[in-house]
N, C-alpha and C positions, 0 to 999 in steps of 0.2 A: 434872486433866491434860488438855491439849488433844490433838488428833490428831497434831500434829507431835511433841510430847513422847512420846506413846505409841509412835509409829513409831521414834523414837530409842531408847527403852527396849527395845523388841523387838529391834532390831538388836544392841545391846550385850549384852543379858541372855539372849537366846534364840538368835538366828541365829549370832552370833559368840562365844557363850559358851565358856568353858573347860571347862564341865561336859559331859563326853562324853555323858551321858544326855539332854541338852537340845538338842544341835546336831549338825550335820554339819561344822562348821568344824574346821580343823586349823591348826597352826602352820606358817607359811611365812616365807621371807625375801624382802622386797621391796627391791631396791637396797641390800642390806646391813642393813635394819632388820627385826627380828622382829615379825610381825603375825599376826592371825588372819584366815583366809579360808575361804570355801566354794569348793572346786575341783570342777568337773564335767568329767570327761575325755570327749573325743569319740572319733572314729575314730582308729585308730593311724596310718594314712596316708590322707590325704584329698587328692584331686586339687584343686589350687589353680587359679585362673584366670590367664591371661596367662603370665608367665614364672616364676611361683612354683613350679611343679612339685608335688611331694607333700610333706606334712609332718604331724606329729602336732599335734592341736589340742586345746584345753581352754578352758573359760570359768571365770572366777573372780569371786566377789563379795567386795568389800572395803569397809570403812568409809571415808568421805571424811575422817574424822578421822585415819585411818592413812595414807591415800594421797590427798593433796589434789588432785592432777591426774596421772593416769597418762599416760605418754608412750610413743610408739613405741620399741621396743627396750629398754625398762626390763627389768631382770633380776629374775626370780622363781624361787626355789628351793623346790621341793615334794618332800618325801621324798628329798632329796639329788640330785634331777634338776633341771637348769637349763632354764628356759623363758624366752621373751621376749614382751613385749607386742606384739601384732600390729598393731592399728589403734585408732582412736578408741573410747574407753570410753563407755558409756551410763550415765547416772546419774539419780538422783531427788533429789539434794541431801543425802542421807544415806549412800548407798552407790553404788559403781560396779560395773558388770558389764563385765569386761575379757576380751578374747579373747587367748589365749596360743598360742604355737607353739614347736616344737623340731624338730630333725632335718629341716630344710628341705633339699630336694633339687631340683635343676634338672630341667627337662623334658628328655627324651631325644629 
């Protein structure tokens, strides 16, 4: 098994595994499709730059096989709460790290 195959195995069988004792991943819905993702919640309300105001933020790690190319404003449902993809995803060819937002409020 080469390094690329090992990384792909780890992603599928450890990081995004359905075995709760092996992973932090959970079931989410991405644009209507059920997938596994690791979701890391940030500040409840974060001051955004420019005209964005305040919003709830989170980061999510997903497999490229499940989400070939995340796009701005894609819909992600986590635990019954709807989030949106904020901006460009960062990836390594096997997974994406995507920034999510919800409850966006304008500046006062």
